C-alpha positions in Angstrom: 0.6 2.9 -3.7 0.1 1.7 -0.1 -2.7 -0.5 -1.1 -0.9 -2.1 -4.1 2.7 -2.3 -2.5 5.7 -3.0 -4.7 4.8 -6.3 -5.9 1.0 -7.0 -6.0 1.3 -10.5 -7.4 4.3 -12.9 -7.6 3.8 -13.4 -11.3 4.4 -9.7 -11.9 7.6 -7.7 -11.7 8.0 -5.1 -8.9 6.0 -1.9 -9.7 7.7 1.4 -10.4 5.5 4.3 -9.5 5.5 7.8 -11.2 3.4 10.4 -9.4 2.5 13.6 -11.3 0.5 16.6 -10.1 -1.0 18.2 -13.3 -3.0 17.2 -16.2 -0.4 18.5 -18.7 2.4 16.3 -17.2 0.0 13.2 -17.2 -0.6 13.8 -21.0 3.1 14.3 -21.6 4.3 11.2 -19.7 1.6 9.1 -21.3 2.4 10.4 -24.7 6.1 9.6 -24.2 5.3 6.0 -23.6 6.8 3.5 -21.1 3.7 3.4 -18.9 1.9 0.1 -18.4 -1.2 1.4 -16.4 -2.4 4.8 -15.4 -4.4 5.2 -12.1 -6.0 8.6 -12.2 -7.8 10.4 -9.5 -11.3 11.1 -10.7 -11.9 13.6 -7.9 -8.8 15.8 -8.8 -9.4 19.4 -9.6 -9.2 21.4 -11.7 -8.7 18.6 -14.3 -10.3 15.4 -13.0 -9.0 11.8 -13.9 -12.3 11.0 -15.8 -11.7 13.9 -18.3 -8.0 13.1 -18.5 -8.8 9.4 -19.3 -11.2 10.4 -22.0 -8.5 12.8 -23.6 -5.8 10.0 -23.4 -8.2 7.4 -25.0 -9.1 9.9 -27.8 -5.6 11.1 -28.5 -3.2 8.2 -27.8 -3.0 5.5 -30.6 -1.4 3.1 -28.0 -3.1 4.1 -24.7 -2.4 1.7 -21.8 -5.2 0.7 -19.6 -6.6 3.3 -17.4 -8.1 2.8 -13.9 -9.9 5.7 -12.4 -10.4 6.3 -8.6 -13.9 7.7 -8.0 -15.7 9.2 -5.1 -18.7 7.1 -5.2 -19.9 3.9 -7.0 -22.7 6.0 -8.9 -19.7 7.6 -10.9 -19.0 4.3 -12.8 -21.1 5.5 -15.7 -18.7 8.5 -16.1 -15.8 6.1 -16.1 -17.4 4.1 -18.9 -17.9 7.5 -20.8 -14.2 8.1 -20.2 -13.5 4.7 -21.7 -11.4 3.8 -18.5 -11.0 0.0 -18.2 -11.7 -0.1 -14.6 -12.7 2.0 -11.5 -12.1 1.7 -7.8 -14.3 3.7 -5.3 -13.1 5.5 -2.2 -12.5 4.3 0.4 -10.0 2.0 -1.5 -10.5 -1.7 -0.8 -6.7 -2.9 -1.2 -7.8 -6.5 -2.2 -10.2 -5.3 -4.9 -7.7 -2.7 -6.1 -4.9 -5.3 -6.3 -7.0 -7.7 -8.2 -8.1 -5.1 -10.6 -4.6 -3.9 -11.1 -3.1 -7.4 -11.6 -5.9 -8.2 -14.2 -5.1 -5.0 -16.1 -1.4 -5.6 -16.0 -1.6 -9.3 -17.0 -3.6 -8.2 -20.2 -1.0 -5.7 -21.2 2.5 -6.3 -22.7 5.2 -4.5 -20.6 6.2 -1.2 -21.8 
């Protein structure tokens, strides 16, 4: 959230963030709709963002774009397996992350 700020690009409205702590709540909130982009932690335990991304893409008919934060660049193949639209690697590069998020949000109608 610090890397993106409230308004990562002047063409986009201010971002509202929703933080959740468990896989069950992620699934529940995504299923309810109203989310334009999911940023998931690929290193989270016990349920990682890569597995959650795969589940969301498999189960939601209208799944918004998913960006997964990974621990290393070599995990990109796992992100492709999970069908995430994008990845960012720790340590987070704020410029790269912002560019990726802006691209994903521009390609999605507002929820």
